[in-house]
C-alpha positions as CSV (number, residue, x, y, z in Angstrom):
1,X,-159.9,144.5,-167.7
2,X,-158.2,144.8,-164.8
3,X,-154.4,144.0,-164.5
4,X,-153.4,140.5,-163.8
5,X,-152.6,139.3,-160.3
6,X,-149.4,139.8,-158.7
7,X,-148.5,136.3,-157.5
8,X,-145.6,137.3,-155.6
9,X,-147.3,140.2,-153.9
10,X,-150.3,137.9,-152.9
11,X,-148.0,135.3,-151.5
12,X,-145.9,137.6,-149.2
13,X,-148.7,139.6,-148.0
14,X,-150.3,135.6,-146.9
15,X,-146.9,135.1,-145.3
16,X,-146.1,132.1,-147.9
17,X,-142.2,131.5,-148.1
18,X,-140.9,132.4,-151.5
19,X,-137.4,131.3,-152.9
20,X,-135.6,133.3,-155.4
21,X,-132.9,133.8,-157.4
22,X,-130.8,136.8,-158.7
23,X,-130.3,137.2,-162.4
24,X,-127.3,139.0,-163.0
25,X,-126.1,137.7,-166.4
26,X,-128.3,140.2,-168.3
27,X,-129.5,138.0,-170.6
28,X,-133.1,136.8,-171.8
29,X,-132.0,133.4,-172.5
30,X,-130.6,133.0,-168.9
31,X,-133.6,134.4,-167.4
32,X,-135.7,132.1,-169.4
33,X,-133.9,129.0,-168.1
34,X,-134.0,130.3,-164.7
35,X,-137.9,130.5,-165.0
36,X,-138.0,126.7,-165.7
37,X,-136.1,126.2,-162.8
38,X,-138.9,125.8,-159.9
39,X,-138.0,129.4,-158.3
40,X,-141.0,131.4,-156.8
41,X,-139.4,134.7,-157.8
42,X,-136.4,136.1,-159.8
43,X,-134.5,139.2,-159.4
44,X,-133.4,140.8,-162.7
45,X,-130.6,143.0,-161.2
46,X,-130.5,146.7,-162.5
47,X,-127.7,147.6,-159.8
48,X,-124.9,145.4,-160.2
49,X,-125.9,142.9,-163.1
50,X,-124.9,144.4,-166.8
51,X,-128.5,145.7,-167.5
52,X,-130.1,148.3,-169.2
53,X,-134.1,149.1,-170.0
54,X,-134.1,147.3,-173.0
55,X,-132.1,144.2,-171.6
56,X,-134.6,144.3,-168.8
57,X,-137.7,144.5,-171.2
58,X,-136.4,141.3,-173.2
59,X,-136.0,139.3,-169.6
60,X,-139.2,140.5,-168.9
61,X,-140.7,138.9,-171.9
62,X,-138.4,135.7,-171.4
63,X,-140.5,135.2,-168.1
64,X,-143.7,136.2,-169.4
65,X,-145.1,132.7,-169.3
66,X,-142.8,131.5,-166.2
67,X,-144.6,130.5,-162.8
68,X,-141.8,132.5,-161.3
69,X,-142.6,136.1,-160.8
70,X,-139.9,138.8,-162.1
71,X,-138.8,141.3,-159.7
72,X,-136.9,144.3,-161.2
73,X,-134.2,146.0,-158.8
74,X,-133.3,149.5,-160.1
75,X,-130.0,151.0,-160.0
76,X,-131.0,153.5,-157.4
77,X,-134.6,154.9,-156.4
78,X,-134.8,157.9,-158.7
79,X,-138.3,158.5,-159.9
80,X,-137.5,158.7,-163.7
81,X,-136.1,155.0,-163.2
82,X,-139.1,154.0,-161.5
83,X,-141.3,155.5,-164.2
84,X,-139.5,153.6,-167.0
85,X,-139.5,150.2,-165.0
86,X,-143.1,150.5,-164.3
87,X,-143.9,151.6,-168.1
88,X,-141.6,148.7,-169.0
89,X,-143.9,146.2,-167.5
90,X,-142.1,145.9,-164.2
91,X,-144.8,144.8,-161.6
92,X,-142.4,144.5,-158.3
93,X,-139.6,146.9,-157.6
94,X,-136.7,146.3,-155.3
95,X,-135.1,149.6,-154.7
96,X,-131.4,149.7,-153.3
97,X,-130.0,151.8,-150.5
98,X,-133.2,153.3,-148.8
99,X,-132.0,154.8,-145.5
100,X,-135.1,156.8,-144.4
101,X,-138.9,156.5,-143.7
102,X,-138.6,160.0,-146.1
103,X,-137.0,158.1,-149.0
104,X,-139.6,155.3,-148.5
105,X,-142.6,158.1,-148.7
106,X,-141.4,159.3,-152.0
107,X,-140.9,155.8,-153.5
108,X,-144.4,155.5,-152.8
109,X,-145.3,158.3,-154.4
110,X,-143.1,157.5,-157.6
111,X,-145.4,154.1,-158.1
112,X,-148.6,155.8,-157.9
113,X,-150.2,157.6,-160.5
114,X,-151.6,161.2,-159.1
115,X,-153.5,162.1,-156.8
116,X,-152.1,159.6,-154.8
117,X,-148.7,159.8,-156.1
118,X,-146.4,161.5,-159.0
119,X,-146.0,158.7,-161.8
120,X,-146.5,160.0,-165.1
121,X,-149.4,159.1,-166.8
122,X,-147.9,157.6,-170.0
123,X,-148.6,153.8,-169.9
124,X,-151.0,153.8,-173.0
125,X,-148.2,153.7,-175.4
126,X,-146.0,151.0,-173.1
127,X,-145.7,147.4,-172.3
128,X,-147.3,147.7,-168.9
129,X,-150.7,148.4,-170.3
130,X,-150.5,145.5,-173.1
131,X,-150.0,148.6,-175.6
132,X,-153.2,150.1,-174.5
133,X,-155.3,146.9,-174.2
134,X,-155.7,147.0,-170.7
135,X,-158.5,149.7,-170.8
136,X,-158.3,150.6,-167.1
137,X,-154.6,150.0,-166.6
138,X,-154.5,153.4,-164.9
139,X,-157.2,152.7,-162.4
140,X,-156.2,149.2,-161.4
141,X,-152.4,149.3,-161.7
142,X,-151.6,150.0,-158.0
143,X,-153.2,146.5,-157.3
144,X,-150.7,144.6,-159.3
145,X,-147.9,146.8,-158.1
146,X,-145.3,145.6,-155.1
147,X,-142.5,147.7,-153.5
148,X,-139.7,146.2,-151.9
149,X,-137.4,148.5,-150.2
150,X,-133.7,147.9,-149.1
151,X,-132.2,148.4,-145.9
152,X,-128.3,147.9,-145.6
153,X,-127.0,150.8,-143.8
154,X,-126.7,151.8,-140.1
155,X,-128.8,154.6,-140.9
156,X,-131.4,152.5,-142.4
157,X,-131.5,150.1,-139.3
158,X,-131.8,153.1,-137.0
159,X,-134.7,154.5,-139.0
160,X,-136.4,150.8,-139.5
161,X,-139.6,151.6,-137.3
162,X,-140.4,154.7,-139.1
163,X,-139.6,152.9,-142.4
164,X,-142.2,150.1,-141.6
165,X,-144.4,152.6,-140.8
166,X,-144.7,153.9,-144.5
167,X,-148.1,152.7,-146.0
168,X,-147.2,151.3,-149.5
169,X,-144.2,149.6,-148.5
170,X,-145.0,145.9,-149.1
171,X,-141.5,144.6,-148.0
172,X,-138.4,145.4,-146.4
173,X,-135.1,143.4,-147.9
174,X,-132.2,143.4,-145.8
175,X,-129.0,144.0,-148.1
176,X,-126.5,142.0,-145.9
177,X,-123.0,142.7,-147.9
178,X,-123.5,146.4,-147.7
179,X,-124.9,146.2,-144.1
180,X,-121.8,144.3,-142.9
181,X,-119.5,146.8,-144.5
182,X,-121.3,149.6,-143.2
183,X,-121.0,147.9,-139.9
184,X,-117.0,147.8,-140.1
185,X,-117.0,144.0,-141.3
186,X,-116.6,144.5,-145.3
187,X,-116.8,140.8,-146.7
188,X,-117.7,139.2,-143.1
189,X,-121.3,138.8,-143.5
190,X,-120.9,135.8,-141.2
191,X,-119.6,137.9,-138.3
192,X,-121.8,137.4,-135.4
193,X,-122.2,141.2,-134.5
194,X,-123.6,141.5,-138.2
195,X,-125.8,138.4,-137.8
196,X,-127.2,139.7,-134.6
197,X,-128.4,143.0,-136.7
198,X,-129.9,141.1,-139.3
199,X,-132.0,138.4,-137.1
200,X,-133.0,141.8,-134.9
201,X,-134.3,143.7,-138.0
202,X,-136.1,140.4,-139.4
203,X,-137.8,140.0,-136.2
204,X,-139.0,144.0,-136.2
205,X,-140.2,143.8,-139.8
206,X,-142.2,140.5,-139.1
207,X,-143.5,141.9,-136.0
208,X,-144.8,145.2,-137.7
209,X,-146.7,143.0,-140.3
210,X,-144.2,143.7,-143.1
211,X,-142.8,141.1,-145.4
212,X,-138.9,140.6,-144.6
213,X,-136.3,139.6,-147.3
214,X,-132.9,138.9,-147.7
215,X,-130.0,137.4,-150.0
216,X,-127.2,134.9,-149.1
217,X,-125.6,132.0,-150.7
218,X,-125.5,130.3,-147.2
219,X,-128.0,127.9,-146.8
220,X,-127.6,127.6,-142.8
221,X,-128.3,131.4,-142.9
222,X,-131.1,131.3,-145.1
223,X,-132.9,128.6,-143.1
224,X,-132.4,130.1,-139.9
225,X,-134.2,133.6,-141.4
226,X,-136.9,131.4,-143.1
227,X,-137.5,130.3,-139.4
228,X,-137.7,133.8,-138.1
229,X,-140.2,134.7,-140.4
230,X,-138.6,136.0,-143.5
231,X,-140.9,135.5,-146.5
232,X,-138.8,136.3,-149.8
233,X,-135.3,134.8,-149.6
234,X,-132.8,134.6,-152.4
235,X,-130.7,131.6,-152.1
236,X,-128.2,132.5,-155.2
237,X,-127.1,134.0,-158.2
238,X,-127.1,132.7,-162.0
239,X,-123.6,133.9,-162.4
240,X,-122.4,132.1,-159.3
241,X,-124.2,129.2,-160.1
242,X,-123.1,128.9,-163.9
243,X,-119.4,129.6,-163.0
244,X,-119.6,126.9,-160.0
245,X,-121.2,124.4,-162.4
246,X,-118.5,124.9,-165.1
247,X,-115.4,125.0,-162.9
248,X,-116.6,122.0,-160.9
249,X,-117.2,120.2,-164.2
250,X,-113.7,121.2,-165.5
251,X,-112.2,120.1,-162.4
252,X,-113.4,116.6,-162.7
253,X,-111.4,116.0,-165.7
254,X,-108.1,117.9,-164.8
255,X,-105.5,115.8,-162.5
256,X,-104.6,118.4,-159.5
257,X,-107.6,120.6,-159.9
258,X,-109.0,121.7,-156.7
259,X,-112.8,122.3,-156.3
260,X,-114.5,125.4,-156.8
261,X,-114.1,128.0,-153.9
262,X,-116.5,128.5,-151.5
263,X,-119.3,131.5,-152.0
264,X,-118.0,134.8,-151.6
265,X,-118.0,136.0,-147.9
266,X,-120.2,138.9,-148.5
267,X,-123.4,136.7,-149.3
């Protein structure tokens, strides 16, 4: 029995736009609720969210029956973390701060078993193989895995052509907040100079035949990126949406209360 289809991977390879949401609460119940809300993909954030291996597993379980495909963002592109996340059942990985093609190639190696990579063979005792009920997991695992790399520095933009040439990278995600900061516009993702770099990068990614992705809380920007051909676009985060809803509800009943602040400039 081969591994099940990774719907997210299939969609982005066919150029079908996927609208996503960031999960930063670190709670399975929040992930489960988000899984019923109609998003195509949901990012369990291990970089900035309060997550560890066990909380990520609980969220993967909570989303196991959801039509939304879970994506796990690891805190850093280390081989041992990637091995743990894959064995835990993560099928789509988003790796931050990938600055070079050399890094991208090492990440490709990290998700594949020998002889094509260096992933440790041990999924028979892990959730990924349904605890050894997927008999040919090791032989078919690669079919269901999807690797997304984040470019979010000037160095990454400078090496983007080479990153795009790395076989095994399924999509390139632009990290707008960190990119803006590295370009000298901390907290000003909306600066024209930053937007120019982002739009040029999306165009280059799409032209290279790769899927392009991004996250912002700005609908105007998001729709523009979709027009440029970005395939996987995240449009919000659970923490912000929850906080906004509660503050707006409170404000409606308090005299003199103001509306909720606008989204953080970084997004």
